[in-house]
C-alpha positions in Angstrom: 164.3 141.9 124.3 164.6 142.1 128.1 167.4 144.2 129.6 170.7 142.3 130.0 171.0 140.6 133.3 174.4 141.0 134.9 175.6 137.8 136.6 177.7 137.3 139.6 181.5 136.7 139.2 182.4 133.2 138.1 184.4 130.8 140.2 188.1 130.6 139.9 190.2 128.0 138.1 194.0 127.5 138.2 195.8 130.4 136.5 198.3 127.9 135.0 195.6 126.9 132.6 196.4 130.1 130.7 199.8 131.0 129.4 199.7 134.8 129.1 202.0 136.7 131.3 200.8 139.4 133.7 202.5 142.1 131.6 200.8 140.9 128.4 197.4 141.0 130.1 198.0 144.4 131.5 199.1 145.8 128.1 196.0 144.2 126.4 193.7 145.7 129.1 195.3 149.1 128.9 194.9 149.1 125.1 191.1 148.9 125.5 189.1 151.8 126.9 185.3 151.4 127.2 184.7 154.5 125.1 186.9 153.1 122.3 185.0 149.9 121.9 181.7 149.2 120.2 178.9 148.5 122.6 179.0 144.7 123.1 175.6 144.5 124.8 173.8 146.5 122.0 175.6 144.3 119.4 174.6 141.1 121.2 170.9 142.2 121.3 171.0 143.1 117.6 172.6 139.8 116.8 170.1 137.8 118.9 167.2 139.5 117.3 168.3 138.4 113.8 169.3 134.8 114.5 166.8 132.0 113.8 164.7 131.1 116.8 164.4 132.9 120.1 167.5 133.9 122.1 168.0 135.2 125.6 171.1 137.3 126.6 173.1 137.3 129.8 175.9 140.0 129.8 178.8 140.1 132.3 181.5 142.6 133.1 184.7 141.0 134.3 186.1 142.7 137.4 189.1 140.4 137.5 191.0 138.2 135.0 189.7 135.1 136.7 186.1 136.0 135.9 186.6 134.7 132.3 187.9 131.3 133.4 184.5 129.4 133.6 183.6 130.5 130.1 187.1 129.7 128.8 186.6 126.1 130.0 183.4 125.8 127.9 184.4 127.6 124.7 184.2 125.1 121.9 187.0 126.4 119.8 190.6 125.5 119.0 191.4 128.6 117.0 191.1 132.4 117.3 188.6 132.5 120.2 190.6 130.0 122.3 193.7 132.1 121.7 191.8 135.3 122.8 190.7 133.7 126.1 194.1 132.2 126.6 196.2 135.3 125.9 194.1 138.3 126.9 192.1 139.6 129.8 188.7 140.1 128.3 186.7 142.7 130.2 183.2 141.6 129.2 181.2 138.9 127.5 177.6 138.2 126.4 176.2 134.6 126.4 173.3 134.0 124.0 171.0 131.0 124.8 168.4 129.8 122.2 165.1 128.2 123.0 166.6 125.0 121.8 169.4 125.2 124.4 172.2 126.2 122.1 174.7 128.7 123.6 176.9 131.2 121.9 179.4 133.6 123.5 180.3 137.1 122.2 183.5 138.8 123.3 185.7 141.7 122.0 188.3 140.8 119.5 191.6 141.7 121.0 193.3 144.7 119.3 190.3 145.4 117.0 187.9 148.1 118.3 185.1 147.4 115.8 185.1 143.6 115.7 183.8 140.8 117.9 184.4 137.1 118.3 181.4 134.7 118.3 181.9 131.1 119.4 179.8 128.1 120.5 179.9 126.8 124.1 180.1 123.1 124.7 176.7 121.6 125.4 175.8 120.9 129.0 175.4 117.3 130.1 177.9 116.0 127.7 181.5 115.0 128.5 182.4 113.8 124.9 182.6 117.2 123.2 186.4 116.9 123.1 186.0 113.7 121.0 184.5 115.6 118.0 185.8 118.3 115.8 185.3 121.7 117.4 182.9 124.1 115.6 185.5 127.0 115.7 184.2 130.5 116.2 184.3 133.4 113.8 185.3 137.0 113.6 182.5 139.5 112.8 182.4 143.3 112.6 180.1 145.4 114.8 177.2 145.4 112.3 174.6 143.0 113.8 172.9 142.3 110.5 176.1 141.3 108.7 177.2 139.4 111.8 173.9 137.5 112.0 174.3 136.4 108.4 177.8 135.1 109.1 176.8 133.3 112.2 173.7 131.7 110.6 175.6 130.6 107.4 178.9 129.6 108.9 178.9 129.0 112.7 175.4 127.6 113.4 175.6 124.7 110.9 179.0 123.6 112.2 177.7 123.9 115.7 174.5 121.8 115.1 176.6 119.1 113.3 179.1 119.0 116.2 176.4 118.8 118.8 174.8 115.9 117.0 178.1 114.1 116.6 178.8 114.6 120.3 175.4 113.2 121.2 175.9 110.2 118.9 179.3 109.6 120.6 177.4 109.6 123.9 175.0 107.0 122.5 178.0 104.8 121.7 179.4 105.1 125.2 176.0 104.5 126.8 175.4 101.4 124.7 178.8 100.0 125.6 178.2 100.7 129.3 174.7 99.2 129.1 176.0 96.0 127.5 178.5 95.6 130.4 175.8 96.1 133.0 173.6 93.5 131.3 176.5 91.0 131.0 177.3 91.4 134.7 173.6 91.0 135.6 173.3 87.8 133.5 176.5 86.3 135.1 175.4 87.1 138.7 171.7 86.5 138.5 172.2 82.8 137.5 174.0 82.3 140.8 171.1 83.8 142.7 168.5 81.4 141.3 167.9 77.7 141.6 167.8 75.1 138.8 164.3 76.2 137.7 165.4 79.9 137.6 163.5 81.0 140.7 165.3 83.5 143.0 166.8 81.9 146.1 166.5 84.9 148.4 166.3 88.7 148.7 169.8 89.1 147.2 168.3 88.6 143.8 165.9 91.5 144.3 168.7 93.8 145.6 170.9 93.0 142.7 168.0 93.6 140.3 167.5 97.0 141.8 171.2 97.8 141.2 170.8 96.8 137.6 167.7 98.9 137.2 169.5 101.9 138.7 172.5 101.5 136.4 170.4 101.3 133.3 168.2 104.2 134.2 171.3 106.4 134.8 172.5 105.6 131.3 169.1 106.2 129.8 168.0 109.3 131.7 170.3 111.9 129.8 168.6 111.0 126.5 165.2 112.0 127.9 166.5 115.6 127.3 168.4 115.4 124.0 167.3 112.0 122.6 164.2 113.4 120.9 166.3 115.7 118.8 168.6 112.8 117.8 165.6 110.7 116.8 164.0 113.7 115.0 167.1 114.3 112.9 167.4 110.6 112.1 163.7 110.6 111.0 164.4 113.6 108.8 167.5 112.0 107.3 165.9 108.6 106.7 164.4 109.3 103.2 167.8 110.4 102.0 169.6 107.1 102.9 170.1 104.0 100.8 166.9 101.9 100.7 168.8 98.7 101.1 170.6 100.1 104.2 167.2 101.2 105.6 165.8 97.7 105.1 168.9 95.9 106.5 169.1 98.0 109.6 165.3 98.1 110.1 165.8 101.8 110.7 162.1 102.9 110.4 161.0 100.3 112.9 163.8 101.0 115.4 163.3 104.8 115.2 159.6 104.3 116.1 160.6 102.0 119.0 163.2 104.6 120.2 160.6 107.4 120.2 158.2 105.2 122.1 160.9 104.4 124.6 161.6 108.1 125.1 158.0 108.9 125.6 157.5 106.1 128.1 160.6 107.1 130.0 159.4 110.7 130.1 156.1 109.5 131.6 157.9 107.5 134.2 160.1 110.5 135.1 157.1 112.8 135.3 155.3 110.4 137.7 158.5 110.2 139.8 158.7 114.0 140.0 155.0 114.3 140.9 155.6 111.9 143.8 158.8 113.4 145.1 157.4 116.9 144.7 154.7 116.1 147.2 157.1 114.9 149.8 157.8 117.1 152.8 161.5 117.0 153.5 161.1 117.7 157.2 158.8 114.7 157.8 160.4 111.7 159.5 159.8 109.2 156.7 160.5 111.5 153.8 164.0 110.0 153.2 162.7 106.5 153.1 159.8 107.5 150.9 162.2 109.2 148.4 164.4 106.1 148.3 161.3 103.9 147.6 160.2 106.3 144.8 163.7 106.0 143.2 163.6 102.2 143.3 160.1 102.2 141.8 161.0 104.8 139.1 164.0 102.7 138.1 162.0 99.5 138.0 159.2 101.0 135.9 161.7 102.6 133.6 163.6 99.3 133.1 161.6 98.3 130.0 162.2 101.7 128.4 165.9 101.9 129.2 166.5 98.4 127.9 164.6 99.1 124.7 166.7 102.3 124.2 169.9 100.4 124.7 168.9 97.6 122.4 167.9 99.9 119.5 169.9 103.1 119.8 172.7 101.6 117.7 170.5 102.6 114.8 171.3 106.2 115.5 175.0 105.4 115.2 174.5 103.5 112.0 172.4 106.2 110.4 174.9 108.9 111.5 177.7 107.0 109.7 175.5 106.6 106.6 174.8 110.3 106.7 178.5 111.1 106.9 178.9 108.9 103.8 176.4 111.1 102.0 178.5 114.2 102.9 181.6 112.4 101.7 180.3 112.3 98.1 180.2 116.0 97.0 179.4 115.0 93.4 176.3 113.0 94.4 173.3 114.2 92.3 170.9 116.7 93.7 167.8 115.4 95.5 165.1 114.3 93.1 161.6 115.7 93.4 160.5 112.3 94.8 163.1 112.4 97.5 162.3 116.0 98.4 158.6 115.1 98.7 159.5 112.1 100.9 161.5 114.3 103.1 158.6 116.7 103.4 156.4 113.8 104.5 159.0 112.6 107.0 157.9 112.1 110.7 160.1 115.1 111.6 157.8 117.4 109.5 154.4 115.9 110.2 155.0 114.0 113.4 152.0 113.8 115.8 152.2 112.7 119.4 152.5 108.9 119.4 150.4 107.1 122.1 152.5 104.3 123.5 150.4 101.1 124.1 153.3 98.7 124.2 153.5 96.7 127.4 156.2 94.1 127.9 155.3 90.4 128.2 157.0 90.3 131.6 154.8 93.2 132.8 151.7 91.6 131.4 152.3 88.3 133.1 153.5 89.8 136.4 150.1 89.5 138.0 150.0 85.7 137.4 153.1 85.0 139.5 152.7 84.7 143.3 154.3 87.6 145.0 156.5 85.4 147.1 157.8 83.5 144.1 158.7 86.0 141.4 160.4 84.3 138.5 163.6 85.9 137.3 163.5 87.9 134.0 166.1 90.0 132.3 
């Protein structure tokens, strides 16, 4: 484990966000002396070494009360840990980040010298965490082994479930926004074409670029966390009702979603290769960047549309999975189901080569460049 890396002091947030009075904070701070407290950094290192996966640690000493504000805004807790950040001046913290991007924070438990609080931080890139039940933190003693067992058995499962629920909620919002963008495009594009559906002038192409940009912006966040959503759905698939699987065409739609993510990742990688070669100080660099963005959005249109049209399966499957959890007396998994789960794509998945090319893309070369027929 690398030595803890002290970070710079965080930015300030309005003090009115917290309700503790100055006298209360002073009393709480005075009640703690560094020598009276268990070593938080050593505890965090011991905890990280015993948690599943690989975890990095960043420790910070708080020189001022405001140093804890940035973390307080991200703590995913509505119970004891929220109360501690709200009512006390916490002199230090340690943030643990896993190789999967999960983040935990460790702070002293106020008024307890040999206890710590461990809580999850809201995931980056998601503004829907407040729409799901918070995976409240836990109190642990200063023994890293016992604390790791408690975190693994109690906090991490709640955290993983809450992250998935937040991501599924993000899918719902993205699909709704994508449907609105497509409806607007359908309504406007008709007015930009003649009776035979040929574009009238350059306004059609400009509006098409706007559509591509809107859809890519909705799709791009899922290039990061979409694979985990699809992987979990693939793992859950054998446990769900066969009739539901057939009615929702879930196996097919999951395969299509994975291919869309892989295609979108290739488009983004190509874009980054082009923009990485640009020299910012060159006269035409800005124009070249703008052109690369337009081309990236156009090339990603097929994948973003495919994702929006099929990602509702993730929402349907999440609801079906919640239905399973809502039946505590459901019989245990049979050996057949367990074997099916072991054979699921999540366990044995190989890299899937995407060969799908849309009909519009295949026929694009047959259309004269000055007369490009409209297509959704």
